[in-house]
C-alpha angles and dihedrals in degrees: 000000000000098000133022134163129191125186127184127183139172125196132181105222110237092235122108145051111340094005133109092276097043115207131178136190120359094352090059092046091055104032108020130087100026122152124203123206126191135189120190121186125186128176143153120240133265121262117268120238116251114244121258125220100242094190123145091251106045128113134224097352092307112213125228127253114260109218101175141005105286092204095058112097091000114143094215094218130139090260097048118016096171140001109281093190089075091079128075138175111264116253092240132029088222096059119072118237124253097238114106121239090249123025098227095188093048108068137169121257110288126229124263109174138160124190122185133185135180126199140176131193118217108200110216099187132280109009097338122111136168117206123195119194136183117193130186125193123201091008095185090050091227117172117228110203120223132230116313119242111261106183123185119258110262108137097000139298096256093096120114094246094068108101092001117141113202102175145037126235099211135059127252120253110302133185127206128192122195146160134199130197117202124189 
């Protein structure tokens, strides 16, 4: 990855006894003293490998010729991540193709993820404490597509599998509830 950014924050909500929104009694027990935690992660994708020829008579994993920029005009969807018509079979099996090993300007989908959690401590006297926590992962429920299919050239790259992405690399939105008693 070329670029990535991670941000983590924790904030005590200003609600509860002795705070900006002062609560007492049952209202404080239910609504006061909560803390929110957030983790945000953002990154661009990794470079995609250039296709190899895969013909019967090709040497040392011969790469294809790149005849145009595969990222220009590409829809970047799960069915077509880049333009497959930008690759051609080299004229000779003895001359390496012009496509680079990794297509630096054609990258996988980057990550864009937000995780949140809320927790509250319930003091129970002396050294005893009950903590209740609610966590949510991938709050926006955003799909991060996986690596596009880059088959070798055998009968042409015009087939539907070239540039197709059939899976995701992250999980859908998830919630987790937990409690911990310390004594």
